[in-house]
N, C-alpha and C positions, 0 to 999 in steps of 0.2 A: 504493499499500499503506500502510496507517496502523496506529497504536497497535493498536486494537481487532482488527484482523485478526491481529496476532502474538500475541496472548493467545488468539485462537480457534485459531490453530495448534498453539501450545505444549498448550493443553488438550485438544485433539483427541489430539495425540501421547501424551498422559499416559493418556487414558481408554480410548482406541482404539476408542471407540464415538460413534458420532454423537448418539443422542437422550440418552445419558449427558452428554455434554459438553455440548449444548445445554441440558439440564436445569440444569447447574453454573454455565454462563454466564447463565442467566436469558435467553436468545434461542429462537426457533424453529429447530426443525431446517433448514428450508429456508433461513433466513437463514445459517446456519453453513454449510450445502452451498454457497451461492452465494458466501458470503465466501472458502471455500478453491478454489473454482474459479476466482475471480477471481484468487487467490494465483497457481494453476499457471500460468494464463493468461498472467500478467504474466512469472513467473519463466520461462515456455518448457519447464516441466518437472512430470511428476506428483511430489506429495509424498507420496500414500497410496495404498495398494492393498487390494484387499478381501481380507478372510480369513474366510471364513464370513459371521456375522453382524457380525465387527468390521472393523475397518481396522488396517494399520500402516503405518509408514513405510517408504517406498520408499529406495533409496541415496541418490536426491537430496534426500529428505525428511530423513533422518539427518544429511546434511552441514548442512543449512539448518538444523535444531533446534540444533545447535551455536551457530551465530551468534546465533539469536532468543534463546537462552536468557542469553548474553553480553549482549546488547543488552538485554534487558528486564532483568538485574541491574544493570547498569549504570544504568539509568534510576531504577532504585529508590533504589540508592545515591545518586544525583544529588537525587531527592526527598528523603530521609531527610536530606541534607547543607543543603538549604534550610530546610526546617522547623526543623533545628537552630539555624539561622543567624539566624530570625525568631523563635524561641521567646523568649517574654519572661524566662524564668528562666536561659538560655544564650544562646548567639551569639556573634559574633566582632565584633572591631574593629581594622580596619586604621588604623594610627595612624602619622604621620611628623611630624618635627619639626626643628628647626634643631640643630645640633650644642651649641650653648651651654645648652640647655634640656634634654639628654638627660643629663646627669650628675646631677643633684639633682632638679629639678622634675618632670619626665615620672615616673620610677621611684615618686617621692613620691605622686603624683597616682592612678597606677594601684594602688599597694599601697593606700593609704585607700579607693580605690574597691573592690578585692577583699576588703576586710576587712568589707564588709557582707555578711553571710550569703547575702543574696538575689543577690548578683552573682559568687558563687564559682565558678559554673560558665561565666563570659563568659572567654573567652580573647583574646590580643592579638598582633598581628603589628606590629612596631615598625621604623621606616626612618628614616635620617637623610638630610639634602642640604640646599642652598641653598635661600632663599627661592623664588627664580624657578623651581627644578625641582619643589619640593613644590607649588607652585601648578598647574604645568604637568601634572604626574601626578594631583593630585586631579582635575582637570577631566576626566581619562581614567578616572578611576573606579579607579585604582590604590589609593588611600587613601579612607577614610570621611572622617576629619578630621588638618587638621595645624595645628601651632604653629608661627607664622612672623611676620615682619614685616610691615606692612602694602604692599600693591601699589596702585598708582594705575589706572585704567583696568580693570579687574577687575568688570565689572558681573553676572557670573554668580556670583560668590563672595561670601559674607558674612563680614566680619572683625569679630569681637566682641573686644574688648580685654579680656585675663585679668590680665595683672601686669606689673609694670614691673621690667625689670634695669637694676642699675647698671653704668655703665662706668669701668673704672679703667685707669690707665696701668701697664705693666709694661715695667721696664728690667734689664738685668743686674745681679747682686747687686755688681758692683765697679763699676759706672757711678757719674758724677759726681753724678747726682741719687738715687742709692740711699740717701742719708743724709736725703732728705726724706720726707715723709708727705704731703704735698699737692702739686700743680703744677698752673700754668695751660697753655693751649695755647701762649702766650708762651714759657714756661718748656721746653717740648718741642720747639720748632719747629727749632731746630738739628740736631736728631738725625735720622737717617734712620730713615723710617717703614716698619714692617712692618704690611702692611695687608690688611683682607678683599679680596676680589674684586668687581669692578664689580657681579658678579651679586647679591652679597647685600646683604640689607636694611641690615646694618651699614655697609656703606659707605656708603649713601647720608647715613646719619646722621653718620659721621667726616667726609664731604665739608663737610657743612652746619656743622659745629663751625669746620673751618679757615676757609670761606668767612665766617662771622659773625666771624671775627678778622682777615678780610683777610689771611690768610696761604696762601702756595702750600705743600702738603706736599710733602717730598721721599722720594717712595715709593720703596724699594729692592726689596720683593718684595711679591708680593700671594698670597695663599692663602684657600681655604674655610672652613677651620677653626681654631678657637684654638689647638688643641693643636701643630699645625704652626707657627703663629705665637709660640706660646711657646717651642718648640724652639729657634727660630732666635734669638730674644731672649736666650736662656741662653747659645747659642753667641756672644753678645757682636757681633752683627751689626745691632743697632738696638735702637728700641723700639716699643711696639705700644699701642694703645687697644683694649680688648678688653672684651667683657662679663665682669662678676664672676663666677665660678663656681668652683666646688671642685677642678677639673682645674689650677688654676695652681699649686698649692701642690705638685704632681708636679714642676715645673722650679725650676732655679735661678736664679729671678728675684725682684725686688722689686717689691711691689703698692702702687702711690701712689694715693690718692684723685684724682679730676680736680675741680679747682675751678671748675666753671661751673654754671650754671642748666640749662645741656641736658645734665647727666652722667647721663642715664637713656633707656633705650629700652623702647618697649611691645611686648610679645608678644601676638598675637591667637591666638585660635582660630578657623579658617577652616574652611568647609564650601560646598560647592555649593548655590545657591539652588534651591529648587523639585525638587530630586533626593529621592526617599525614602530616608530613613534607617531600617535595620533597628531593631527595639526595643532591642538592646543599644547601638548607635551612639548612639541617642536618648537613651539613659539614661545613657552615659557624657558626653555631650555636656552634658546637664543638670546632670550632677554637678560638671563642670568650672565651670561659670557658676555655679553656686550656691556654690562652695567657693573661688573665688579674688577677688581685688580688682580693683575695675573701676577 
């Protein structure tokens, strides 16, 4: 049974006349008769019965009509949704990003993009996660685009540098270093470190900072997001190296400049190579590339 047969069945059920239904469908009457007969054979039940020169649905035909109408309605809705998603003037973007860029950068980029009149009908779904999870789900088509750290050995994924985030050290407000404005790795090495998990792109950067200084960090706790880390620092349980973002000001911590040439991390826009991107996604991708510092 195919989609054409369902349309033939529905049209005949509505017009109750083979000749009229065939004319409306633009097919011959024998073709329509053959199609209905094939459906009845496949279902093992008669769908129509003669009533003079017309036909009417049988009991089984009325039951089947209910499901055919629902199926055709759902298919039409699906077709309309696909057309909307790939429309140049509208569409949808599935965007995911690291927590550290969700407070300021992402809202700012989306707002600037939607402020253009031609983009006002484009919608977004936004998600947060660690770089490892973001790339995993990007490749499985859960997201269209992600903002993340670089991941090695990901040949399927294109990573485009879009902007640099500064790194800062946060300490409790009453900490011994709180009277400083700038610290080095050597300054902070005596204190317990609250750190990102190993799955985070930031963890590799922090480990590299300590390795270059030939210091083994005293890691107390590991978290996926900066807010949890800042909360534990505020509770006077250690210090942390984090990306500089506005959410830090919500906690009772002191932010210190990290005095090292490696005190930044690059944020990348990532997408799967050779995968079709709907017009709305392609437009947002191009907007990000054109409006961020490489």
